[in-house]
Biopython code that builds the backbone (N, CA, C, O; Angstrom):
import numpy as np
from Bio.PDB.StructureBuilder import StructureBuilder

atoms = [
    (1, "MET", "N", (3.185, 3.879, 9.207)),
    (1, "MET", "CA", (2.282, 4.942, 8.842)),
    (1, "MET", "C", (0.867, 4.370, 8.788)),
    (1, "MET", "O", (0.654, 3.237, 8.358)),
    (2, "LYS", "N", (-0.073, 5.162, 9.225)),
    (2, "LYS", "CA", (-1.480, 4.791, 9.181)),
    (2, "LYS", "C", (-2.252, 5.865, 8.436)),
    (2, "LYS", "O", (-1.895, 7.043, 8.447)),
    (3, "ALA", "N", (-3.312, 5.427, 7.794)),
    (3, "ALA", "CA", (-4.215, 6.366, 7.138)),
    (3, "ALA", "C", (-5.628, 6.049, 7.602)),
    (3, "ALA", "O", (-6.012, 4.884, 7.713)),
    (4, "THR", "N", (-6.382, 7.076, 7.864)),
    (4, "THR", "CA", (-7.757, 6.902, 8.316)),
    (4, "THR", "C", (-8.679, 7.684, 7.400)),
    (4, "THR", "O", (-8.463, 8.868, 7.143)),
    (5, "LEU", "N", (-9.698, 7.018, 6.914)),
    (5, "LEU", "CA", (-10.713, 7.677, 6.102)),
    (5, "LEU", "C", (-11.975, 7.775, 6.941)),
    (5, "LEU", "O", (-12.360, 6.817, 7.611)),
    (6, "GLU", "N", (-12.609, 8.922, 6.903)),
    (6, "GLU", "CA", (-13.856, 9.103, 7.644)),
    (6, "GLU", "C", (-14.968, 9.486, 6.690)),
    (6, "GLU", "O", (-14.779, 10.291, 5.779)),
    (7, "TYR", "N", (-16.118, 8.901, 6.913)),
    (7, "TYR", "CA", (-17.289, 9.187, 6.099)),
    (7, "TYR", "C", (-18.465, 9.471, 7.016)),
    (7, "TYR", "O", (-18.595, 8.873, 8.083)),
    (8, "ASN", "N", (-19.310, 10.381, 6.592)),
    (8, "ASN", "CA", (-20.556, 10.653, 7.312)),
    (8, "ASN", "C", (-21.641, 9.798, 6.667)),
    (8, "ASN", "O", (-22.176, 10.125, 5.608)),
    (9, "LEU", "N", (-21.946, 8.697, 7.338)),
    (9, "LEU", "CA", (-22.959, 7.782, 6.805)),
    (9, "LEU", "C", (-24.308, 8.155, 7.391)),
    (9, "LEU", "O", (-24.366, 8.541, 8.558)),
    (10, "PRO", "N", (-25.349, 8.062, 6.671)),
    (10, "PRO", "CA", (-25.490, 7.466, 5.339)),
    (10, "PRO", "C", (-25.268, 8.435, 4.184)),
    (10, "PRO", "O", (-25.324, 8.015, 3.028)),
    (11, "GLU", "N", (-25.018, 9.712, 4.451)),
    (11, "GLU", "CA", (-24.869, 10.686, 3.360)),
    (11, "GLU", "C", (-23.757, 10.316, 2.389)),
    (11, "GLU", "O", (-23.917, 10.489, 1.181)),
    (12, "ASP", "N", (-22.639, 9.813, 2.890)),
    (12, "ASP", "CA", (-21.470, 9.495, 2.065)),
    (12, "ASP", "C", (-21.375, 8.013, 1.732)),
    (12, "ASP", "O", (-20.288, 7.515, 1.440)),
    (13, "GLN", "N", (-22.481, 7.312, 1.770)),
    (13, "GLN", "CA", (-22.453, 5.858, 1.567)),
    (13, "GLN", "C", (-21.805, 5.470, 0.236)),
    (13, "GLN", "O", (-21.018, 4.524, 0.186)),
    (14, "GLU", "N", (-22.124, 6.181, -0.826)),
    (14, "GLU", "CA", (-21.566, 5.844, -2.142)),
    (14, "GLU", "C", (-20.044, 5.992, -2.144)),
    (14, "GLU", "O", (-19.345, 5.126, -2.669)),
    (15, "HIS", "N", (-19.526, 7.064, -1.572)),
    (15, "HIS", "CA", (-18.079, 7.266, -1.495)),
    (15, "HIS", "C", (-17.432, 6.200, -0.602)),
    (15, "HIS", "O", (-16.347, 5.707, -0.908)),
    (16, "PHE", "N", (-18.090, 5.855, 0.482)),
    (16, "PHE", "CA", (-17.604, 4.798, 1.366)),
    (16, "PHE", "C", (-17.518, 3.480, 0.603)),
    (16, "PHE", "O", (-16.524, 2.760, 0.707)),
    (17, "ASN", "N", (-18.563, 3.165, -0.163)),
    (17, "ASN", "CA", (-18.575, 1.919, -0.939)),
    (17, "ASN", "C", (-17.446, 1.890, -1.963)),
    (17, "ASN", "O", (-16.809, 0.854, -2.150)),
    (18, "HIS", "N", (-17.191, 3.014, -2.626)),
    (18, "HIS", "CA", (-16.089, 3.069, -3.589)),
    (18, "HIS", "C", (-14.756, 2.816, -2.897)),
    (18, "HIS", "O", (-13.918, 2.079, -3.415)),
    (19, "ALA", "N", (-14.560, 3.412, -1.752)),
    (19, "ALA", "CA", (-13.299, 3.250, -1.028)),
    (19, "ALA", "C", (-13.106, 1.825, -0.528)),
    (19, "ALA", "O", (-12.006, 1.279, -0.614)),
    (20, "THR", "N", (-14.149, 1.231, -0.017)),
    (20, "THR", "CA", (-14.000, -0.105, 0.568)),
    (20, "THR", "C", (-14.042, -1.221, -0.476)),
    (20, "THR", "O", (-13.641, -2.349, -0.186)),
    (21, "ASN", "N", (-14.514, -0.929, -1.666)),
    (21, "ASN", "CA", (-14.561, -1.946, -2.722)),
    (21, "ASN", "C", (-13.459, -1.772, -3.755)),
    (21, "ASN", "O", (-13.497, -2.414, -4.804)),
    (22, "GLY", "N", (-12.496, -0.933, -3.486)),
    (22, "GLY", "CA", (-11.425, -0.663, -4.433)),
    (22, "GLY", "C", (-10.722, -1.911, -4.932)),
    (22, "GLY", "O", (-10.437, -2.022, -6.125)),
    (23, "PHE", "N", (-10.438, -2.846, -4.050)),
    (23, "PHE", "CA", (-9.756, -4.075, -4.458)),
    (23, "PHE", "C", (-10.625, -4.879, -5.419)),
    (23, "PHE", "O", (-10.116, -5.459, -6.377)),
    (24, "ASN", "N", (-11.926, -4.917, -5.171)),
    (24, "ASN", "CA", (-12.838, -5.636, -6.069)),
    (24, "ASN", "C", (-12.850, -4.996, -7.457)),
    (24, "ASN", "O", (-12.864, -5.705, -8.463)),
    (25, "TYR", "N", (-12.845, -3.661, -7.520)),
    (25, "TYR", "CA", (-12.815, -2.968, -8.800)),
    (25, "TYR", "C", (-11.505, -3.283, -9.530)),
    (25, "TYR", "O", (-11.499, -3.536, -10.735)),
    (26, "TYR", "N", (-10.424, -3.266, -8.797)),
    (26, "TYR", "CA", (-9.112, -3.581, -9.368)),
    (26, "TYR", "C", (-9.100, -4.992, -9.948)),
    (26, "TYR", "O", (-8.645, -5.200, -11.073)),
    (27, "MET", "N", (-9.598, -5.959, -9.182)),
    (27, "MET", "CA", (-9.597, -7.346, -9.650)),
    (27, "MET", "C", (-10.494, -7.532, -10.869)),
    (27, "MET", "O", (-10.187, -8.351, -11.736)),
    (28, "ALA", "N", (-11.586, -6.795, -10.954)),
    (28, "ALA", "CA", (-12.452, -6.868, -12.132)),
    (28, "ALA", "C", (-11.701, -6.377, -13.370)),
    (28, "ALA", "O", (-11.826, -6.966, -14.443)),
    (29, "LEU", "N", (-10.921, -5.303, -13.227)),
    (29, "LEU", "CA", (-10.124, -4.810, -14.347)),
    (29, "LEU", "C", (-9.066, -5.818, -14.757)),
    (29, "LEU", "O", (-8.863, -6.054, -15.948)),
    (30, "VAL", "N", (-8.389, -6.415, -13.785)),
    (30, "VAL", "CA", (-7.371, -7.421, -14.078)),
    (30, "VAL", "C", (-7.995, -8.602, -14.811)),
    (30, "VAL", "O", (-7.451, -9.072, -15.811)),
    (31, "GLU", "N", (-9.125, -9.080, -14.324)),
    (31, "GLU", "CA", (-9.788, -10.226, -14.945)),
    (31, "GLU", "C", (-10.220, -9.905, -16.377)),
    (31, "GLU", "O", (-10.067, -10.737, -17.272)),
    (32, "MET", "N", (-10.755, -8.711, -16.596)),
    (32, "MET", "CA", (-11.175, -8.317, -17.943)),
    (32, "MET", "C", (-9.968, -8.223, -18.864)),
    (32, "MET", "O", (-10.029, -8.686, -20.003)),
    (33, "ASP", "N", (-8.882, -7.637, -18.398)),
    (33, "ASP", "CA", (-7.665, -7.514, -19.182)),
    (33, "ASP", "C", (-7.137, -8.895, -19.568)),
    (33, "ASP", "O", (-6.763, -9.114, -20.721)),
    (34, "GLU", "N", (-7.105, -9.815, -18.627)),
    (34, "GLU", "CA", (-6.616, -11.170, -18.897)),
    (34, "GLU", "C", (-7.527, -11.911, -19.874)),
    (34, "GLU", "O", (-7.046, -12.653, -20.730)),
    (35, "TRP", "N", (-8.838, -11.712, -19.750)),
    (35, "TRP", "CA", (-9.776, -12.369, -20.661)),
    (35, "TRP", "C", (-9.586, -11.856, -22.084)),
    (35, "TRP", "O", (-9.558, -12.640, -23.033)),
    (36, "LEU", "N", (-9.456, -10.528, -22.231)),
    (36, "LEU", "CA", (-9.239, -9.965, -23.554)),
    (36, "LEU", "C", (-7.948, -10.496, -24.173)),
    (36, "LEU", "O", (-7.915, -10.829, -25.358)),
    (37, "ARG", "N", (-6.896, -10.574, -23.379)),
    (37, "ARG", "CA", (-5.624, -11.107, -23.868)),
    (37, "ARG", "C", (-5.792, -12.545, -24.336)),
    (37, "ARG", "O", (-5.311, -12.919, -25.405)),
    (38, "SER", "N", (-6.464, -13.332, -23.544)),
    (38, "SER", "CA", (-6.687, -14.736, -23.884)),
    (38, "SER", "C", (-7.509, -14.869, -25.164)),
    (38, "SER", "O", (-7.228, -15.734, -25.993)),
    (39, "GLU", "N", (-8.511, -14.029, -25.328)),
    (39, "GLU", "CA", (-9.368, -14.100, -26.509)),
    (39, "GLU", "C", (-8.584, -13.863, -27.794)),
    (39, "GLU", "O", (-8.763, -14.591, -28.771)),
    (40, "TYR", "N", (-7.716, -12.850, -27.802)),
    (40, "TYR", "CA", (-6.998, -12.604, -29.046)),
    (40, "TYR", "C", (-5.791, -13.510, -29.215)),
    (40, "TYR", "O", (-5.388, -13.795, -30.343)),
    (41, "LYS", "N", (-5.206, -13.967, -28.116)),
    (41, "LYS", "CA", (-4.009, -14.796, -28.236)),
    (41, "LYS", "C", (-4.335, -16.257, -28.532)),
    (41, "LYS", "O", (-3.672, -16.885, -29.358)),
    (42, "TYR", "N", (-5.345, -16.798, -27.869)),
    (42, "TYR", "CA", (-5.618, -18.232, -27.982)),
    (42, "TYR", "C", (-6.866, -18.569, -28.785)),
    (42, "TYR", "O", (-7.020, -19.710, -29.221)),
    (43, "ASN", "N", (-7.755, -17.615, -28.990)),
    (43, "ASN", "CA", (-8.999, -17.892, -29.710)),
    (43, "ASN", "C", (-9.087, -17.144, -31.041)),
    (43, "ASN", "O", (-10.155, -17.063, -31.648)),
    (44, "ASP", "N", (-7.953, -16.600, -31.486)),
    (44, "ASP", "CA", (-7.864, -15.920, -32.779)),
    (44, "ASP", "C", (-8.901, -14.819, -32.971)),
    (44, "ASP", "O", (-9.404, -14.627, -34.078)),
    (45, "LYS", "N", (-9.219, -14.106, -31.918)),
    (45, "LYS", "CA", (-10.144, -12.972, -32.017)),
    (45, "LYS", "C", (-9.329, -11.684, -32.012)),
    (45, "LYS", "O", (-9.213, -10.999, -30.995)),
    (46, "GLU", "N", (-8.770, -11.379, -33.175)),
    (46, "GLU", "CA", (-7.867, -10.234, -33.311)),
    (46, "GLU", "C", (-8.507, -8.915, -32.893)),
    (46, "GLU", "O", (-7.810, -8.016, -32.421)),
    (47, "GLU", "N", (-9.813, -8.785, -33.057)),
    (47, "GLU", "CA", (-10.486, -7.531, -32.703)),
    (47, "GLU", "C", (-10.380, -7.234, -31.216)),
    (47, "GLU", "O", (-10.513, -6.082, -30.803)),
    (48, "MET", "N", (-10.142, -8.259, -30.409)),
    (48, "MET", "CA", (-10.020, -8.062, -28.964)),
    (48, "MET", "C", (-8.727, -7.339, -28.598)),
    (48, "MET", "O", (-8.627, -6.750, -27.522)),
    (49, "TYR", "N", (-7.743, -7.382, -29.487)),
    (49, "TYR", "CA", (-6.495, -6.672, -29.231)),
    (49, "TYR", "C", (-6.767, -5.176, -29.097)),
    (49, "TYR", "O", (-6.275, -4.525, -28.175)),
    (50, "GLU", "N", (-7.557, -4.641, -30.029)),
    (50, "GLU", "CA", (-7.904, -3.214, -29.981)),
    (50, "GLU", "C", (-8.718, -2.870, -28.741)),
    (50, "GLU", "O", (-8.518, -1.821, -28.129)),
    (51, "VAL", "N", (-9.629, -3.753, -28.378)),
    (51, "VAL", "CA", (-10.449, -3.532, -27.189)),
    (51, "VAL", "C", (-9.562, -3.500, -25.950)),
    (51, "VAL", "O", (-9.731, -2.648, -25.078)),
    (52, "ARG", "N", (-8.614, -4.438, -25.881)),
    (52, "ARG", "CA", (-7.699, -4.479, -24.727)),
    (52, "ARG", "C", (-6.839, -3.221, -24.674)),
    (52, "ARG", "O", (-6.609, -2.669, -23.598)),
    (53, "GLU", "N", (-6.369, -2.772, -25.818)),
    (53, "GLU", "CA", (-5.571, -1.549, -25.853)),
    (53, "GLU", "C", (-6.383, -0.352, -25.361)),
    (53, "GLU", "O", (-5.864, 0.501, -24.642)),
    (54, "LYS", "N", (-7.650, -0.293, -25.748)),
    (54, "LYS", "CA", (-8.515, 0.807, -25.280)),
    (54, "LYS", "C", (-8.717, 0.715, -23.772)),
    (54, "LYS", "O", (-8.637, 1.724, -23.072)),
    (55, "LEU", "N", (-8.978, -0.489, -23.271)),
    (55, "LEU", "CA", (-9.129, -0.675, -21.823)),
    (55, "LEU", "C", (-7.868, -0.218, -21.102)),
    (55, "LEU", "O", (-7.948, 0.497, -20.103)),
    (56, "ARG", "N", (-6.718, -0.623, -21.595)),
    (56, "ARG", "CA", (-5.462, -0.246, -20.948)),
    (56, "ARG", "C", (-5.223, 1.259, -21.007)),
    (56, "ARG", "O", (-4.649, 1.829, -20.078)),
    (57, "GLN", "N", (-5.655, 1.909, -22.082)),
    (57, "GLN", "CA", (-5.524, 3.367, -22.174)),
    (57, "GLN", "C", (-6.411, 4.047, -21.141)),
    (57, "GLN", "O", (-5.985, 4.998, -20.485)),
    (58, "ILE", "N", (-7.635, 3.567, -20.993)),
    (58, "ILE", "CA", (-8.551, 4.126, -19.988)),
    (58, "ILE", "C", (-7.966, 3.928, -18.593)),
    (58, "ILE", "O", (-8.010, 4.838, -17.765)),
    (59, "ILE", "N", (-7.429, 2.762, -18.335)),
    (59, "ILE", "CA", (-6.824, 2.461, -17.034)),
    (59, "ILE", "C", (-5.666, 3.422, -16.771)),
    (59, "ILE", "O", (-5.561, 3.991, -15.685)),
    (60, "THR", "N", (-4.801, 3.599, -17.767)),
    (60, "THR", "CA", (-3.649, 4.496, -17.617)),
    (60, "THR", "C", (-4.095, 5.943, -17.413)),
    (60, "THR", "O", (-3.541, 6.657, -16.578)),
    (61, "ASP", "N", (-5.090, 6.366, -18.176)),
    (61, "ASP", "CA", (-5.589, 7.738, -18.051)),
    (61, "ASP", "C", (-6.142, 8.031, -16.671)),
    (61, "ASP", "O", (-6.183, 9.186, -16.248)),
    (62, "ASN", "N", (-6.566, 6.994, -15.969)),
    (62, "ASN", "CA", (-7.135, 7.155, -14.626)),
    (62, "ASN", "C", (-6.131, 6.795, -13.527)),
    (62, "ASN", "O", (-6.505, 6.567, -12.377)),
    (63, "ASN", "N", (-4.856, 6.749, -13.903)),
    (63, "ASN", "CA", (-3.752, 6.501, -12.950)),
    (63, "ASN", "C", (-3.906, 5.197, -12.174)),
    (63, "ASN", "O", (-3.610, 5.129, -10.981)),
    (64, "VAL", "N", (-4.375, 4.164, -12.872)),
    (64, "VAL", "CA", (-4.480, 2.835, -12.273)),
    (64, "VAL", "C", (-3.393, 1.971, -12.890)),
    (64, "VAL", "O", (-3.133, 2.054, -14.091)),
    (65, "LYS", "N", (-2.763, 1.148, -12.077)),
    (65, "LYS", "CA", (-1.733, 0.233, -12.560)),
    (65, "LYS", "C", (-2.171, -1.191, -12.281)),
    (65, "LYS", "O", (-2.654, -1.502, -11.192)),
    (66, "LEU", "N", (-2.002, -2.051, -13.267)),
    (66, "LEU", "CA", (-2.400, -3.445, -13.111)),
    (66, "LEU", "C", (-1.231, -4.348, -12.746)),
    (66, "LEU", "O", (-1.328, -5.566, -12.900)),
    (67, "ASP", "N", (-0.145, -3.791, -12.273)),
    (67, "ASP", "CA", (1.036, -4.609, -11.898)),
    (67, "ASP", "C", (0.723, -5.543, -10.773)),
    (67, "ASP", "O", (1.592, -6.296, -10.335)),
]
sb = StructureBuilder()
sb.init_structure("model")
sb.init_model(0)
sb.init_chain("A")
sb.init_seg("    ")
for serial, (resi, resn, name, xyz) in enumerate(atoms, 1):
    if name == "N":
        sb.init_residue(resn, " ", resi, " ")
    sb.init_atom(name, np.array(xyz, "f"), 0.0, 1.0, " ", f" {name:<3s}", serial, name[0])
structure = sb.get_structure()
């Protein structure tokens, strides 16, 4: 199966950028999630647990999976 996305550039440049940078956005979320976990688990920053839970809720609400 193939999928093709078409954009009318330059009018749709922002939408094109979002589509082509999706992996970068995903990796930024993964990195932030891992950093928050590390902060509360290894650096005794318990407040980061709540921050991580909020981040994960936002991620879930937007149908993103970090698997």
